[in-house]
Z-matrix of the N, CA and C atoms (Angstrom, degrees):
N
C 1 1.453
C 2 1.520 1 110.58
N 3 1.298 2 115.03 1 144.48
C 4 1.451 3 120.18 2 176.10
C 5 1.524 4 109.84 3 -80.26
N 6 1.354 5 115.69 4 161.33
C 7 1.462 6 120.82 5 -179.82
C 8 1.528 7 111.39 6 -58.59
N 9 1.337 8 116.39 7 -40.29
C 10 1.468 9 120.26 8 -178.84
C 11 1.525 10 110.74 9 -64.22
N 12 1.326 11 117.24 10 -39.85
C 13 1.462 12 120.63 11 179.84
C 14 1.524 13 110.83 12 -67.15
N 15 1.322 14 117.75 13 -39.05
C 16 1.462 15 122.20 14 178.52
C 17 1.530 16 109.36 15 -64.57
N 18 1.329 17 116.07 16 -42.94
C 19 1.457 18 120.77 17 178.84
C 20 1.534 19 110.14 18 -61.62
N 21 1.332 20 117.62 19 -44.03
C 22 1.459 21 121.39 20 178.81
C 23 1.523 22 111.00 21 -62.18
N 24 1.324 23 117.50 22 -40.19
C 25 1.470 24 121.84 23 178.67
C 26 1.520 25 110.59 24 -62.44
N 27 1.350 26 116.91 25 -42.78
C 28 1.468 27 120.90 26 179.21
C 29 1.519 28 110.71 27 -63.30
N 30 1.345 29 117.25 28 -44.40
C 31 1.459 30 121.69 29 -179.69
C 32 1.524 31 110.76 30 -62.42
N 33 1.323 32 116.79 31 -37.35
C 34 1.461 33 120.83 32 179.78
C 35 1.529 34 111.09 33 -64.87
N 36 1.316 35 118.08 34 -30.13
C 37 1.462 36 122.54 35 -175.89
C 38 1.524 37 113.22 36 -84.22
N 39 1.333 38 117.99 37 -8.72
C 40 1.467 39 120.73 38 179.83
C 41 1.524 40 110.04 39 -84.22
N 42 1.339 41 115.11 40 145.51
C 43 1.457 42 117.07 41 177.26
C 44 1.522 43 109.23 42 -79.17
N 45 1.302 44 114.92 43 136.43
C 46 1.465 45 123.22 44 -178.23
C 47 1.519 46 108.57 45 -138.73
N 48 1.316 47 115.43 46 163.90
C 49 1.465 48 121.80 47 175.41
C 50 1.523 49 108.75 48 -95.88
N 51 1.333 50 115.46 49 137.31
C 52 1.459 51 122.30 50 178.26
C 53 1.523 52 108.96 51 -127.74
N 54 1.326 53 115.81 52 148.15
C 55 1.465 54 121.53 53 174.76
C 56 1.521 55 107.04 54 -95.49
N 57 1.330 56 114.85 55 131.41
C 58 1.460 57 121.38 56 -178.62
C 59 1.522 58 108.15 57 -119.42
N 60 1.325 59 115.91 58 130.44
C 61 1.466 60 122.54 59 -178.91
C 62 1.522 61 109.32 60 -84.06
N 63 1.358 62 116.17 61 130.66
C 64 1.461 63 121.85 62 179.23
C 65 1.523 64 109.03 63 -126.94
N 66 1.318 65 115.76 64 175.05
C 67 1.462 66 119.55 65 171.88
C 68 1.520 67 107.94 66 -68.65
N 69 1.328 68 117.18 67 134.87
C 70 1.455 69 121.19 68 -179.42
C 71 1.521 70 109.91 69 -64.12
N 72 1.322 71 115.92 70 134.43
C 73 1.453 72 121.13 71 -178.21
C 74 1.521 73 113.64 72 87.63
N 75 1.334 74 116.78 73 -6.28
C 76 1.465 75 121.52 74 -177.53
C 77 1.535 76 111.61 75 -114.29
N 78 1.321 77 116.94 76 19.12
C 79 1.466 78 120.71 77 -174.26
C 80 1.534 79 112.29 78 -61.66
N 81 1.331 80 117.85 79 -45.85
C 82 1.471 81 120.81 80 -178.85
C 83 1.523 82 111.19 81 -65.97
N 84 1.313 83 116.86 82 -43.67
C 85 1.469 84 121.09 83 179.08
C 86 1.528 85 110.19 84 -63.19
N 87 1.337 86 116.63 85 -41.98
C 88 1.463 87 120.96 86 178.89
C 89 1.528 88 110.30 87 -65.18
N 90 1.326 89 117.34 88 -38.53
C 91 1.462 90 120.86 89 177.03
C 92 1.529 91 110.05 90 -59.58
N 93 1.342 92 117.13 91 -45.65
C 94 1.469 93 121.27 92 178.61
C 95 1.524 94 110.88 93 -63.33
N 96 1.344 95 116.36 94 -42.20
C 97 1.474 96 119.93 95 177.45
C 98 1.525 97 111.15 96 -59.22
N 99 1.337 98 116.08 97 -44.14
C 100 1.462 99 120.14 98 -179.10
C 101 1.527 100 110.89 99 -66.49
N 102 1.315 101 117.15 100 -40.82
C 103 1.468 102 119.86 101 177.75
C 104 1.530 103 110.99 102 -62.05
N 105 1.334 104 116.77 103 -37.67
C 106 1.468 105 120.54 104 176.20
C 107 1.528 106 110.85 105 -66.82
N 108 1.329 107 117.13 106 -39.44
C 109 1.477 108 120.87 107 177.58
C 110 1.525 109 110.49 108 -64.28
N 111 1.325 110 116.93 109 -39.11
C 112 1.472 111 121.32 110 178.32
C 113 1.527 112 109.40 111 -62.60
N 114 1.341 113 116.53 112 -44.38
C 115 1.471 114 120.81 113 178.21
C 116 1.533 115 110.74 114 -63.03
N 117 1.325 116 116.20 115 -48.87
C 118 1.468 117 120.90 116 -175.98
C 119 1.522 118 112.57 117 -62.71
N 120 1.342 119 116.51 118 -33.12
C 121 1.466 120 120.68 119 -177.62
C 122 1.530 121 112.69 120 -100.09
N 123 1.341 122 116.46 121 6.81
C 124 1.460 123 122.34 122 178.66
C 125 1.540 124 111.47 123 50.97
N 126 1.325 125 115.66 124 55.99
C 127 1.465 126 121.90 125 -175.90
C 128 1.533 127 113.30 126 -107.95
N 129 1.332 128 117.65 127 17.58
C 130 1.473 129 120.95 128 -177.54
C 131 1.523 130 112.91 129 -60.89
N 132 1.319 131 116.68 130 -23.95
C 133 1.465 132 119.68 131 -179.45
C 134 1.527 133 112.59 132 -83.35
N 135 1.356 134 117.29 133 -6.15
C 136 1.469 135 120.17 134 -179.78
C 137 1.521 136 114.02 135 -130.62
N 138 1.331 137 117.87 136 -20.34
C 139 1.469 138 121.84 137 174.04
C 140 1.525 139 105.33 138 -119.22
N 141 1.328 140 116.01 139 111.36
C 142 1.455 141 121.45 140 -166.97
C 143 1.520 142 115.21 141 -96.67
N 144 1.331 143 117.16 142 -48.75
C 145 1.462 144 120.88 143 -176.00
C 146 1.512 145 111.20 144 -140.62
N 147 1.340 146 114.26 145 147.24
C 148 1.459 147 121.65 146 174.00
C 149 1.522 148 106.03 147 -128.25
N 150 1.325 149 116.72 148 125.29
C 151 1.466 150 121.54 149 -176.70
C 152 1.526 151 111.32 150 -128.44
N 153 1.335 152 115.26 151 139.00
C 154 1.464 153 121.30 152 168.31
C 155 1.523 154 104.57 153 -102.35
N 156 1.341 155 118.20 154 108.95
C 157 1.465 156 119.74 155 -176.54
C 158 1.532 157 111.99 156 -67.50
N 159 1.341 158 115.75 157 116.40
C 160 1.462 159 120.89 158 177.08
C 161 1.519 160 109.05 159 -127.90
N 162 1.302 161 114.69 160 150.29
C 163 1.454 162 124.12 161 174.54
C 164 1.525 163 105.16 162 -110.37
N 165 1.300 164 118.84 163 134.94
C 166 1.468 165 121.46 164 178.96
C 167 1.512 166 108.58 165 -90.45
N 168 1.331 167 116.49 166 124.85
C 169 1.462 168 122.70 167 -176.63
C 170 1.523 169 110.43 168 -120.52
N 171 1.306 170 115.11 169 151.35
C 172 1.460 171 120.79 170 173.99
C 173 1.518 172 106.87 171 -95.74
N 174 1.331 173 115.69 172 125.24
C 175 1.465 174 121.04 173 179.42
C 176 1.520 175 108.67 174 -128.88
N 177 1.308 176 115.58 175 157.68
C 178 1.453 177 122.09 176 176.89
C 179 1.518 178 107.48 177 -100.67
N 180 1.347 179 116.53 178 119.94
C 181 1.461 180 120.39 179 179.85
C 182 1.526 181 107.52 180 -134.41
N 183 1.321 182 116.25 181 124.23
C 184 1.468 183 122.13 182 -177.38
C 185 1.525 184 111.43 183 53.91
N 186 1.329 185 116.35 184 38.21
C 187 1.450 186 121.85 185 178.07
C 188 1.517 187 115.08 186 75.76
N 189 1.334 188 116.60 187 5.21
C 190 1.464 189 120.27 188 -179.16
C 191 1.514 190 110.17 189 -116.59
N 192 1.317 191 114.77 190 147.64
C 193 1.462 192 122.57 191 178.79
C 194 1.523 193 108.14 192 -81.42
N 195 1.353 194 117.66 193 122.77
C 196 1.454 195 121.95 194 179.50
C 197 1.526 196 109.95 195 -129.39
N 198 1.337 197 115.16 196 146.12
C 199 1.460 198 120.49 197 175.50
C 200 1.518 199 106.67 198 -99.45
N 201 1.338 200 115.81 199 119.51
C 202 1.460 201 120.82 200 -176.24
C 203 1.529 202 110.68 201 -126.55
N 204 1.345 203 116.76 202 149.13
C 205 1.465 204 118.94 203 176.88
C 206 1.521 205 110.97 204 -78.48
N 207 1.314 206 115.14 205 141.71
C 208 1.464 207 121.11 206 176.30
C 209 1.524 208 106.90 207 -128.51
N 210 1.322 209 117.21 208 122.96
C 211 1.463 210 120.13 209 -176.77
C 212 1.522 211 110.58 210 -64.22
N 213 1.329 212 115.16 211 132.22
C 214 1.453 213 121.28 212 179.26
C 215 1.529 214 109.65 213 -77.85
N 216 1.334 215 116.25 214 -43.68
C 217 1.460 216 122.01 215 -179.45
C 218 1.526 217 109.07 216 -128.24
N 219 1.341 218 118.28 217 82.15
C 220 1.470 219 119.64 218 -179.71
C 221 1.531 220 110.51 219 -57.60
N 222 1.331 221 115.65 220 134.22
C 223 1.459 222 120.62 221 179.10
C 224 1.522 223 113.60 222 89.25
N 225 1.340 224 117.68 223 8.29
C 226 1.459 225 120.81 224 -178.97
C 227 1.525 226 110.84 225 -139.25
N 228 1.335 227 116.11 226 147.67
C 229 1.450 228 122.39 227 170.81
C 230 1.524 229 107.73 228 -129.01
N 231 1.323 230 116.29 229 163.28
C 232 1.461 231 121.67 230 179.30
C 233 1.520 232 108.93 231 -111.22
N 234 1.324 233 116.51 232 137.99
C 235 1.459 234 121.48 233 179.34
C 236 1.524 235 108.86 234 -129.16
N 237 1.334 236 116.27 235 125.93
C 238 1.458 237 121.70 236 175.09
C 239 1.522 238 106.88 237 -96.97
N 240 1.331 239 116.30 238 120.13
C 241 1.458 240 120.06 239 -173.28
C 242 1.521 241 111.96 240 -159.01
N 243 1.315 242 114.64 241 165.78
C 244 1.464 243 121.42 242 169.25
C 245 1.528 244 104.95 243 -96.04
N 246 1.312 245 116.51 244 118.52
C 247 1.462 246 120.53 245 -175.84
C 248 1.527 247 110.53 246 -78.78
N 249 1.321 248 115.63 247 120.79
C 250 1.463 249 122.46 248 169.53
C 251 1.530 250 106.68 249 -149.73
N 252 1.301 251 117.48 250 -179.95
C 253 1.466 252 120.51 251 -176.40
C 254 1.523 253 112.34 252 -60.34
N 255 1.345 254 116.76 253 -40.57
C 256 1.460 255 120.28 254 -177.40
C 257 1.526 256 111.89 255 -68.67
N 258 1.336 257 116.99 256 -46.69
C 259 1.464 258 119.41 257 -178.95
C 260 1.529 259 110.14 258 -67.73
N 261 1.318 260 117.31 259 -38.10
C 262 1.466 261 120.77 260 176.95
C 263 1.524 262 109.41 261 -59.34
N 264 1.322 263 116.83 262 -44.47
C 265 1.463 264 121.91 263 -178.36
C 266 1.528 265 111.13 264 -63.18
N 267 1.337 266 117.05 265 -45.42
C 268 1.472 267 120.72 266 -179.06
C 269 1.524 268 110.44 267 -62.02
N 270 1.321 269 117.04 268 -47.84
C 271 1.469 270 120.11 269 -178.81
C 272 1.525 271 110.15 270 -66.47
N 273 1.301 272 116.99 271 -48.96
C 274 1.470 273 121.95 272 -175.41
C 275 1.522 274 113.16 273 -62.72
N 276 1.323 275 117.74 274 -30.28
C 277 1.467 276 121.41 275 -177.24
C 278 1.526 277 113.74 276 -100.56
N 279 1.303 278 117.03 277 17.71
C 280 1.464 279 121.78 278 175.20
C 281 1.526 280 108.61 279 -84.16
N 282 1.344 281 117.52 280 133.53
C 283 1.471 282 119.68 281 178.92
C 284 1.526 283 111.91 282 -56.30
N 285 1.340 284 115.74 283 134.30
C 286 1.463 285 121.99 284 179.58
C 287 1.513 286 114.00 285 97.34
N 288 1.338 287 117.08 286 -13.62
C 289 1.463 288 120.09 287 -179.34
C 290 1.519 289 109.69 288 -94.28
N 291 1.338 290 114.82 289 128.23
C 292 1.459 291 120.63 290 -179.78
C 293 1.521 292 111.95 291 -92.94
N 294 1.323 293 117.41 292 -25.34
C 295 1.459 294 120.44 293 179.05
C 296 1.511 295 112.22 294 153.20
N 297 1.312 296 114.95 295 174.06
C 298 1.459 297 121.90 296 176.67
C 299 1.516 298 109.92 297 -85.50
N 300 1.322 299 116.33 298 153.90
C 301 1.455 300 121.25 299 173.64
C 302 1.528 301 107.10 300 -88.21
N 303 1.311 302 115.83 301 129.55
C 304 1.460 303 120.86 302 179.84
C 305 1.511 304 110.50 303 167.23
N 306 1.306 305 115.60 304 159.19
C 307 1.459 306 120.39 305 -178.12
C 308 1.515 307 112.80 306 -87.56
N 309 1.309 308 115.90 307 147.11
C 310 1.457 309 121.78 308 174.63
C 311 1.521 310 114.37 309 64.89
N 312 1.332 311 117.11 310 28.31
C 313 1.452 312 120.35 311 178.99
C 314 1.516 313 114.33 312 75.43
N 315 1.333 314 117.43 313 3.82
C 316 1.463 315 121.70 314 -178.85
C 317 1.534 316 108.45 315 -108.18
N 318 1.352 317 118.16 316 124.79
C 319 1.461 318 119.76 317 178.34
C 320 1.526 319 111.61 318 -59.40
N 321 1.321 320 115.79 319 133.93
C 322 1.463 321 121.09 320 179.84
C 323 1.526 322 108.87 321 -107.45
N 324 1.334 323 117.81 322 120.68
C 325 1.464 324 119.28 323 178.80
C 326 1.525 325 111.16 324 -71.87
N 327 1.328 326 115.29 325 153.66
C 328 1.458 327 120.75 326 174.85
C 329 1.524 328 109.17 327 -73.03
N 330 1.314 329 116.59 328 149.07
C 331 1.464 330 120.36 329 175.11
C 332 1.526 331 108.38 330 -75.35
N 333 1.321 332 116.60 331 162.71
C 334 1.463 333 120.94 332 178.04
C 335 1.521 334 111.01 333 -58.93
N 336 1.317 335 117.68 334 -38.36
C 337 1.465 336 122.33 335 179.59
C 338 1.531 337 110.32 336 -65.73
N 339 1.333 338 118.19 337 -43.57
C 340 1.464 339 121.53 338 178.20
C 341 1.529 340 110.71 339 -61.55
N 342 1.324 341 116.82 340 -42.08
C 343 1.466 342 121.41 341 178.76
C 344 1.524 343 109.90 342 -63.17
N 345 1.332 344 117.10 343 -44.19
C 346 1.464 345 120.91 344 -179.74
C 347 1.529 346 111.32 345 -60.42
N 348 1.340 347 116.64 346 -44.87
C 349 1.468 348 120.90 347 -179.79
C 350 1.530 349 110.51 348 -62.29
N 351 1.323 350 117.12 349 -45.44
C 352 1.469 351 120.92 350 -179.21
C 353 1.519 352 110.52 351 -65.18
N 354 1.320 353 117.33 352 -46.63
C 355 1.467 354 120.76 353 -178.09
C 356 1.530 355 111.76 354 -66.22
N 357 1.328 356 117.86 355 -34.69
C 358 1.467 357 120.47 356 175.54
C 359 1.525 358 109.80 357 -63.95
N 360 1.316 359 115.93 358 -39.46
C 361 1.463 360 120.43 359 -177.48
C 362 1.523 361 112.11 360 -70.31
N 363 1.331 362 117.12 361 -38.42
C 364 1.462 363 119.87 362 -177.39
C 365 1.516 364 112.33 363 -98.37
N 366 1.324 365 116.03 364 11.13
C 367 1.462 366 120.70 365 -175.59
C 368 1.510 367 113.36 366 -66.65
N 369 1.306 368 114.45 367 -165.45
C 370 1.456 369 122.18 368 -174.16
C 371 1.529 370 110.96 369 -82.54
N 372 1.302 371 116.64 370 3.11
C 373 1.459 372 119.32 371 -176.59
C 374 1.523 373 110.15 372 -57.12
N 375 1.319 374 115.31 373 146.57
C 376 1.457 375 121.63 374 -175.92
C 377 1.525 376 111.08 375 -65.13
N 378 1.326 377 115.38 376 142.54
C 379 1.459 378 120.51 377 179.22
C 380 1.525 379 109.61 378 -66.55
N 381 1.309 380 115.47 379 141.09
C 382 1.456 381 120.48 380 179.53
C 383 1.525 382 109.49 381 -125.59
N 384 1.310 383 115.06 382 146.87
C 385 1.459 384 120.56 383 176.17
C 386 1.523 385 108.45 384 -70.22
N 387 1.327 386 116.32 385 143.24
C 388 1.457 387 120.09 386 -179.29
C 389 1.519 388 110.25 387 -78.47
N 390 1.314 389 114.41 388 136.73
C 391 1.449 390 121.61 389 177.91
C 392 1.524 391 107.52 390 -91.48
N 393 1.336 392 116.66 391 113.04
C 394 1.469 393 120.81 392 -175.21
C 395 1.530 394 112.42 393 -113.20
N 396 1.337 395 116.57 394 11.49
C 397 1.459 396 120.05 395 -177.82
C 398 1.528 397 108.96 396 -144.69
N 399 1.330 398 115.64 397 168.93
C 400 1.471 399 120.94 398 178.76
C 401 1.529 400 108.81 399 -129.53
N 402 1.318 401 115.57 400 173.28
C 403 1.473 402 120.69 401 178.51
C 404 1.533 403 108.40 402 -61.42
N 405 1.334 404 115.22 403 132.97
C 406 1.467 405 121.17 404 179.98
C 407 1.520 406 113.47 405 97.57
N 408 1.341 407 117.35 406 -13.68
C 409 1.473 408 120.25 407 179.55
C 410 1.526 409 110.74 408 -72.59
N 411 1.322 410 114.57 409 150.07
C 412 1.456 411 120.99 410 173.48
C 413 1.524 412 107.37 411 -89.69
N 414 1.348 413 116.05 412 131.48
C 415 1.459 414 121.32 413 -176.79
C 416 1.526 415 110.61 414 -131.09
N 417 1.327 416 114.85 415 157.82
C 418 1.462 417 122.24 416 174.59
C 419 1.522 418 107.34 417 -110.83
N 420 1.324 419 117.01 418 136.86
C 421 1.463 420 122.14 419 177.06
C 422 1.527 421 107.98 420 -83.08
N 423 1.328 422 115.63 421 127.75
C 424 1.462 423 121.47 422 -178.44
C 425 1.530 424 108.88 423 -113.52
N 426 1.317 425 117.46 424 92.40
C 427 1.456 426 121.96 425 178.43
C 428 1.513 427 112.28 426 104.97
N 429 1.316 428 114.36 427 165.25
C 430 1.452 429 120.45 428 179.24
C 431 1.519 430 112.17 429 81.19
N 432 1.337 431 117.15 430 -171.65
C 433 1.472 432 120.75 431 -175.94
C 434 1.532 433 114.12 432 -67.56
N 435 1.327 434 117.26 433 -19.14
C 436 1.467 435 120.61 434 -179.00
C 437 1.528 436 111.98 435 -105.80
N 438 1.336 437 116.64 436 23.77
C 439 1.467 438 123.51 437 -176.46
C 440 1.534 439 111.65 438 -50.03
N 441 1.327 440 115.65 439 131.04
C 442 1.463 441 126.35 440 176.46
C 443 1.530 442 114.23 441 72.51
N 444 1.331 443 117.86 442 4.82
C 445 1.462 444 119.47 443 176.51
C 446 1.528 445 108.88 444 -78.88
N 447 1.309 446 115.87 445 151.67
C 448 1.464 447 121.51 446 -178.42
C 449 1.525 448 108.75 447 -115.85
N 450 1.343 449 115.10 448 138.00
C 451 1.452 450 119.61 449 -179.85
C 452 1.513 451 111.77 450 -153.41
N 453 1.332 452 115.08 451 -179.07
C 454 1.470 453 121.18 452 179.01
C 455 1.519 454 109.50 453 -111.45
N 456 1.350 455 115.55 454 139.73
C 457 1.462 456 121.68 455 179.24
C 458 1.528 457 108.24 456 -77.60
N 459 1.358 458 115.73 457 124.61
C 460 1.460 459 121.07 458 178.81
C 461 1.522 460 112.60 459 -101.72
N 462 1.334 461 116.33 460 -40.14
C 463 1.458 462 121.22 461 -179.62
C 464 1.520 463 108.97 462 -142.92
N 465 1.349 464 115.14 463 154.92
C 466 1.462 465 121.36 464 177.86
C 467 1.515 466 108.27 465 -126.24
N 468 1.322 467 116.07 466 128.41
C 469 1.460 468 122.61 467 178.40
C 470 1.533 469 107.86 468 -113.35
N 471 1.327 470 116.12 469 85.86
C 472 1.465 471 120.24 470 -175.55
C 473 1.515 472 112.55 471 -61.03
N 474 1.329 473 118.10 472 -37.38
C 475 1.462 474 120.85 473 -178.70
C 476 1.532 475 112.35 474 -63.77
N 477 1.344 476 117.31 475 -31.85
C 478 1.468 477 121.61 476 179.12
C 479 1.529 478 112.02 477 -97.85
N 480 1.334 479 117.27 478 -5.59
C 481 1.460 480 124.01 479 -176.85
C 482 1.530 481 111.02 480 57.42
N 483 1.324 482 114.75 481 43.40
C 484 1.464 483 121.30 482 179.17
C 485 1.521 484 109.41 483 -133.74
N 486 1.336 485 114.42 484 160.83
C 487 1.461 486 120.42 485 176.42
C 488 1.524 487 108.30 486 -134.61
N 489 1.339 488 115.49 487 145.53
C 490 1.468 489 119.69 488 173.99
C 491 1.525 490 106.00 489 -90.16
N 492 1.335 491 114.65 490 119.39
C 493 1.462 492 121.30 491 -177.32
C 494 1.524 493 108.14 492 -119.07
N 495 1.334 494 116.89 493 133.50
C 496 1.460 495 121.56 494 178.30
C 497 1.533 496 107.56 495 -90.10
N 498 1.361 497 113.96 496 114.42
C 499 1.465 498 121.38 497 179.54
C 500 1.522 499 109.82 498 -111.18
N 501 1.323 500 116.64 499 150.86
C 502 1.459 501 121.58 500 176.37
C 503 1.529 502 107.61 501 -95.89
N 504 1.352 503 115.26 502 107.93
C 505 1.464 504 120.84 503 -178.40
C 506 1.530 505 107.99 504 -121.47
N 507 1.329 506 116.46 505 124.39
C 508 1.469 507 122.59 506 -178.53
C 509 1.528 508 111.62 507 52.95
N 510 1.317 509 116.41 508 40.05
C 511 1.449 510 121.58 509 176.57
C 512 1.521 511 114.72 510 78.80
N 513 1.321 512 118.11 511 5.61
C 514 1.463 513 121.25 512 179.74
C 515 1.517 514 109.12 513 -121.93
N 516 1.343 515 115.74 514 144.95
C 517 1.465 516 120.47 515 174.85
C 518 1.515 517 109.16 516 -84.15
N 519 1.334 518 115.84 517 121.81
C 520 1.462 519 121.29 518 -177.31
C 521 1.532 520 108.77 519 -127.59
N 522 1.373 521 116.77 520 130.06
C 523 1.468 522 118.76 521 175.91
C 524 1.537 523 110.23 522 -79.32
N 525 1.335 524 115.68 523 133.60
C 526 1.457 525 121.81 524 -178.56
C 527 1.523 526 108.74 525 -132.68
N 528 1.360 527 117.33 526 136.93
C 529 1.467 528 121.47 527 175.21
C 530 1.526 529 108.66 528 -87.45
N 531 1.335 530 115.43 529 126.67
C 532 1.467 531 120.84 530 -176.86
C 533 1.535 532 108.86 531 -133.71
N 534 1.350 533 116.68 532 141.38
C 535 1.472 534 122.60 533 177.05
C 536 1.521 535 110.56 534 -60.95
N 537 1.351 536 115.82 535 144.13
C 538 1.469 537 121.15 536 177.32
C 539 1.522 538 112.24 537 -52.65
N 540 1.340 539 116.62 538 -40.74
C 541 1.475 540 119.65 539 -174.92
C 542 1.514 541 112.67 540 -65.95
N 543 1.343 542 116.56 541 -16.66
C 544 1.483 543 120.04 542 179.76
C 545 1.524 544 111.51 543 -96.07
N 546 1.322 545 117.99 544 4.84
C 547 1.453 546 120.90 545 -178.12
C 548 1.520 547 111.54 546 -114.87
N 549 1.321 548 115.82 547 137.83
C 550 1.459 549 122.05 548 -179.94
C 551 1.529 550 107.97 549 -130.73
N 552 1.323 551 115.23 550 125.10
C 553 1.476 552 119.64 551 179.14
C 554 1.517 553 109.47 552 -68.04
N 555 1.340 554 115.18 553 137.55
C 556 1.466 555 119.90 554 178.36
C 557 1.502 556 109.75 555 -98.25
């Protein structure tokens, strides 16, 4: 064997992360299907993890603050595996999987940096409310004692997920601290 062929063989035997294309909206079901295929084909020693990348977001639903998952890459799942003919076949022939992401029909593994960025984003970090406004923006209060009142954002406290908003109450301008999830930019 040539040095290049030996190097290629070694690279093939290393576990890497791959992006797999699925039907949109079927990521969780496809993940379960793939996990069942891994069990049925006894591939635990070559297919290690299957992840549906989600970001946890704080949303306001029925006036209550809820933490909900939001898909980072709809229609895709991540698979950590050692790529060979058998593992490719098991993943590729799992119901719900459309194929691997990669050029020229060859699956392309994610780089270590790409994996780090994705894993940091979907990690265990606490869910945070999305900031959809800036200082000086006009906002409407959605819920709470100041429901439907309109004011201007004076300060933003990202660490507390609150903003100081100047509201006109009883003919006077009063600064009030309100949660991000209760504010909507107009």
